[in-house]
C-alpha positions as a Markdown table, in Angstrom:
| # | Residue | x | y | z |
|---|---|---|---|---|
| 1 | Met | 0.0 | 0.0 | 0.0 |
| 2 | Ile | 2.8 | 2.5 | 1.0 |
| 3 | Asn | 4.8 | 1.5 | -2.1 |
| 4 | Lys | 1.8 | 2.3 | -4.3 |
| 5 | Tyr | 1.6 | 5.9 | -2.8 |
| 6 | Leu | 5.3 | 6.3 | -3.0 |
| 7 | Leu | 5.3 | 5.5 | -6.7 |
| 8 | Ile | 2.4 | 7.8 | -7.4 |
| 9 | Cys | 4.0 | 10.7 | -5.5 |
| 10 | Ser | 7.3 | 10.2 | -7.3 |
| 11 | Leu | 5.7 | 10.0 | -10.7 |
| 12 | Leu | 3.6 | 13.2 | -10.1 |
| 13 | Ile | 6.7 | 15.1 | -8.9 |
| 14 | Leu | 8.8 | 13.9 | -11.9 |
| 15 | Ser | 6.1 | 14.9 | -14.4 |
| 16 | Leu | 6.1 | 18.6 | -13.6 |
| 17 | Asp | 6.2 | 20.8 | -16.6 |
| 18 | Ser | 9.4 | 22.8 | -17.4 |
| 19 | Phe | 9.7 | 26.5 | -16.7 |
| 20 | Gly | 10.9 | 28.4 | -19.8 |
| 21 | Gln | 14.7 | 28.2 | -20.1 |
| 22 | Ala | 15.2 | 26.3 | -16.8 |
| 23 | Gln | 17.0 | 22.9 | -17.0 |
| 24 | Asn | 16.2 | 19.6 | -15.5 |
| 25 | Glu | 18.8 | 17.3 | -14.0 |
| 26 | Leu | 18.6 | 13.6 | -13.1 |
| 27 | Arg | 21.2 | 12.4 | -10.6 |
| 28 | Ile | 22.1 | 8.9 | -9.4 |
| 29 | Tyr | 24.2 | 8.4 | -6.3 |
| 30 | Tyr | 25.6 | 6.0 | -3.7 |
| 31 | Gly | 26.1 | 7.0 | -0.1 |
| 32 | Ala | 27.4 | 5.7 | 3.3 |
| 33 | Ser | 27.0 | 7.1 | 6.8 |
| 34 | Asn | 27.9 | 6.9 | 10.4 |
| 35 | Ser | 24.5 | 6.4 | 12.1 |
| 36 | Glu | 23.0 | 5.9 | 15.5 |
| 37 | Phe | 19.6 | 5.4 | 17.0 |
| 38 | Leu | 19.2 | 8.3 | 19.6 |
| 39 | Arg | 16.6 | 8.8 | 22.3 |
| 40 | Asn | 15.7 | 11.9 | 24.3 |
| 41 | Glu | 16.6 | 10.1 | 27.5 |
| 42 | Ile | 18.9 | 7.2 | 28.3 |
| 43 | Leu | 17.0 | 4.2 | 29.6 |
| 44 | Val | 19.0 | 2.6 | 32.4 |
| 45 | Gly | 19.0 | -1.2 | 32.3 |
| 46 | Ser | 17.4 | -1.4 | 28.8 |
| 47 | Gly | 18.8 | -3.2 | 25.8 |
| 48 | Ser | 20.6 | -1.4 | 23.1 |
| 49 | Ser | 20.8 | -1.3 | 19.3 |
| 50 | Glu | 23.6 | -0.4 | 17.0 |
| 51 | Ile | 23.4 | 0.2 | 13.3 |
| 52 | Lys | 26.1 | -1.2 | 11.1 |
| 53 | Asp | 27.2 | -0.5 | 7.5 |
| 54 | Leu | 24.4 | 1.9 | 6.5 |
| 55 | Ser | 24.5 | 2.4 | 2.8 |
| 56 | Glu | 22.1 | 4.2 | 0.5 |
| 57 | Phe | 21.5 | 4.7 | -3.2 |
| 58 | Gly | 19.0 | 6.7 | -5.0 |
| 59 | Ile | 17.9 | 8.9 | -7.8 |
| 60 | Lys | 17.4 | 12.7 | -7.6 |
| 61 | Tyr | 15.5 | 15.0 | -9.9 |
| 62 | Leu | 16.5 | 18.7 | -9.8 |
| 63 | Lys | 14.1 | 21.2 | -11.3 |
| 64 | His | 16.2 | 24.3 | -11.9 |
| 65 | Leu | 14.1 | 27.5 | -11.3 |
| 66 | Asn | 17.0 | 29.8 | -12.2 |
| 67 | Glu | 20.8 | 29.6 | -12.4 |
| 68 | Asn | 21.3 | 29.1 | -8.6 |
| 69 | Ile | 18.1 | 27.6 | -7.2 |
| 70 | Ala | 16.6 | 24.2 | -7.9 |
| 71 | Leu | 13.9 | 22.1 | -6.3 |
| 72 | Glu | 15.2 | 18.6 | -5.5 |
| 73 | Thr | 13.1 | 15.4 | -5.1 |
| 74 | Gly | 13.5 | 11.7 | -5.9 |
| 75 | Val | 13.7 | 8.3 | -4.2 |
| 76 | Asn | 16.3 | 7.1 | -1.7 |
| 77 | Tyr | 16.8 | 3.5 | -0.5 |
| 78 | His | 18.7 | 2.8 | 2.8 |
| 79 | Asn | 19.9 | -0.6 | 3.8 |
| 80 | Ser | 21.9 | -1.7 | 6.8 |
| 81 | Thr | 22.1 | -4.2 | 9.7 |
| 82 | Ile | 21.0 | -3.5 | 13.2 |
| 83 | Leu | 22.8 | -5.3 | 16.0 |
| 84 | Ile | 20.3 | -5.9 | 18.9 |
| 85 | Lys | 21.7 | -6.4 | 22.4 |
| 86 | Pro | 18.9 | -7.4 | 24.8 |
| 87 | Ala | 18.8 | -6.1 | 28.3 |
| 88 | Phe | 20.4 | -8.3 | 31.0 |
| 89 | Thr | 17.6 | -10.0 | 33.0 |
| 90 | Gly | 19.7 | -12.7 | 34.8 |
| 91 | Val | 19.3 | -15.0 | 31.8 |
| 92 | Thr | 21.8 | -14.8 | 29.0 |
| 93 | Arg | 20.2 | -13.7 | 25.8 |
| 94 | Glu | 21.7 | -13.9 | 22.4 |
| 95 | Val | 22.8 | -10.8 | 20.5 |
| 96 | Arg | 21.1 | -10.8 | 17.1 |
| 97 | Asp | 21.2 | -9.0 | 13.7 |
| 98 | Glu | 18.2 | -7.6 | 12.0 |
| 99 | Asn | 18.0 | -6.2 | 8.5 |
| 100 | Phe | 16.9 | -2.6 | 8.2 |
| 101 | Glu | 15.5 | -1.0 | 5.1 |
| 102 | Leu | 14.1 | 2.5 | 4.6 |
| 103 | Val | 12.7 | 4.3 | 1.6 |
| 104 | Ser | 12.8 | 8.1 | 1.6 |
| 105 | Val | 11.3 | 10.8 | -0.7 |
| 106 | Pro | 13.2 | 14.1 | -0.4 |
| 107 | Leu | 11.5 | 17.5 | -0.8 |
| 108 | Met | 14.5 | 19.9 | -0.8 |
| 109 | Val | 15.9 | 23.1 | -2.1 |
| 110 | Asn | 19.3 | 23.2 | -3.7 |
| 111 | Tyr | 21.3 | 26.5 | -3.9 |
| 112 | Thr | 24.4 | 26.7 | -6.1 |
| 113 | Met | 27.2 | 29.1 | -5.1 |
| 114 | Trp | 30.2 | 30.0 | -7.2 |
| 115 | Lys | 29.4 | 27.3 | -9.8 |
| 116 | Tyr | 31.2 | 24.5 | -8.0 |
| 117 | Phe | 29.6 | 24.5 | -4.5 |
| 118 | Phe | 26.0 | 24.0 | -3.3 |
| 119 | Ile | 24.0 | 23.7 | -0.1 |
| 120 | Asn | 20.8 | 21.6 | 0.0 |
| 121 | Gly | 18.2 | 21.0 | 2.7 |
| 122 | Gly | 14.6 | 20.2 | 3.4 |
| 123 | Ala | 12.4 | 17.4 | 4.4 |
| 124 | Leu | 12.4 | 13.6 | 3.8 |
| 125 | Ile | 9.2 | 11.5 | 4.0 |
| 126 | Asp | 10.4 | 8.1 | 5.3 |
| 127 | Phe | 8.8 | 4.7 | 4.9 |
| 128 | Gln | 10.4 | 1.8 | 6.8 |
| 129 | Ile | 10.1 | -1.4 | 4.8 |
| 130 | Thr | 11.2 | -3.9 | 7.5 |
| 131 | Gln | 9.7 | -4.6 | 10.9 |
| 132 | Asn | 12.4 | -4.3 | 13.6 |
| 133 | Ser | 12.9 | -4.3 | 17.3 |
| 134 | Ile | 13.5 | -0.6 | 17.1 |
| 135 | Asp | 10.8 | 2.1 | 16.9 |
| 136 | Ser | 9.4 | 2.6 | 13.4 |
| 137 | Gln | 11.2 | 5.3 | 11.5 |
| 138 | Asp | 8.1 | 6.1 | 9.4 |
| 139 | Gly | 7.7 | 9.9 | 9.4 |
| 140 | Ile | 9.1 | 13.2 | 8.4 |
| 141 | Cys | 12.7 | 14.1 | 8.9 |
| 142 | Tyr | 15.1 | 16.8 | 8.0 |
| 143 | Val | 18.3 | 16.8 | 6.0 |
| 144 | Phe | 21.0 | 19.5 | 5.4 |
| 145 | Gly | 24.0 | 19.2 | 3.2 |
| 146 | Ile | 26.9 | 21.0 | 1.5 |
| 147 | Gly | 28.6 | 19.8 | -1.6 |
| 148 | Gly | 30.8 | 20.2 | -4.5 |
| 149 | Gln | 30.0 | 19.6 | -8.2 |
| 150 | Tyr | 31.9 | 19.7 | -11.5 |
| 151 | Gly | 30.2 | 19.9 | -14.8 |
| 152 | Ile | 31.4 | 18.4 | -18.1 |
| 153 | Gln | 29.1 | 19.3 | -20.9 |
| 154 | Asp | 25.6 | 17.9 | -19.8 |
| 155 | Phe | 27.1 | 15.7 | -17.1 |
| 156 | Thr | 27.8 | 16.6 | -13.4 |
| 157 | Ile | 30.0 | 14.8 | -10.9 |
| 158 | Phe | 29.1 | 15.6 | -7.3 |
| 159 | Ile | 29.9 | 14.9 | -3.7 |
| 160 | Asn | 27.3 | 15.8 | -1.0 |
| 161 | Pro | 28.2 | 15.4 | 2.7 |
| 162 | Asn | 25.0 | 15.6 | 4.8 |
| 163 | Phe | 23.2 | 15.3 | 8.1 |
| 164 | Lys | 19.9 | 13.6 | 8.6 |
| 165 | Lys | 17.6 | 13.3 | 11.6 |
| 166 | His | 14.8 | 10.8 | 10.9 |
| 167 | Ser | 11.5 | 10.4 | 12.6 |
| 168 | Leu | 11.4 | 14.0 | 13.7 |
| 169 | Ile | 7.6 | 13.9 | 13.2 |
| 170 | Pro | 6.9 | 10.1 | 13.5 |
| 171 | Phe | 3.8 | 8.7 | 12.0 |
| 172 | Glu | 3.5 | 6.3 | 15.0 |
| 173 | Lys | 4.3 | 8.0 | 18.3 |
| 174 | Ser | 5.9 | 6.2 | 21.2 |
| 175 | Asn | 7.4 | 7.3 | 24.5 |
| 176 | Asn | 11.1 | 8.2 | 24.2 |
| 177 | His | 11.1 | 7.4 | 20.4 |
| 178 | Gln | 14.3 | 6.1 | 18.9 |
| 179 | Lys | 15.4 | 8.3 | 16.0 |
| 180 | Leu | 17.9 | 7.3 | 13.4 |
| 181 | Thr | 20.5 | 10.1 | 13.1 |
| 182 | Glu | 23.0 | 10.1 | 10.2 |
| 183 | Leu | 26.2 | 11.9 | 9.3 |
| 184 | Gly | 26.9 | 10.7 | 5.8 |
| 185 | Ile | 28.2 | 11.4 | 2.3 |
| 186 | Gln | 26.7 | 10.8 | -1.2 |
| 187 | Ile | 28.8 | 10.6 | -4.4 |
| 188 | Gly | 27.1 | 10.5 | -7.8 |
| 189 | Leu | 26.7 | 11.5 | -11.4 |
| 190 | Gly | 24.0 | 13.8 | -12.9 |
| 191 | Tyr | 22.7 | 14.5 | -16.4 |
| 192 | Lys | 21.2 | 17.8 | -17.5 |
| 193 | Phe | 18.4 | 17.8 | -20.1 |
């Protein structure tokens, strides 16, 4: 059901008409990040979780409104493993791994400075695909990044370090909600048309 809505939203956004002389750009990328599940309060005596090897790949569509400003959207897929360490209850419990998958739809603004640098930021709408022992990350999050880009004719090579805080506004609320927080980097290739 969620995948159906995600596909419809993506197609609607990608089918926007062009503004006069403005260019469109399609970017593909791969990324990795240092990530943690953070809570507002530390729970003494509770179990813990650790996220390992978070990687992402995706496609971005940039709708250039003028020479410096573009609207940015697309689809992003996160994949990693979560190491679950149960709380000590007097009985030894086994540490286990769980697969973690998340699909995000970015709604961002991209501002180019001095031709080779840009800043981007905005919101992500997250949909967690897997069921895990952690709180659901479904919700709205924010992202902020800085980056460098180099154009060769219609192609662009870019690097985009960024910070993301997931589940800022969770779709399912819980007490002391775990929130995936990432400090990562994306590397990719774009094509202007």
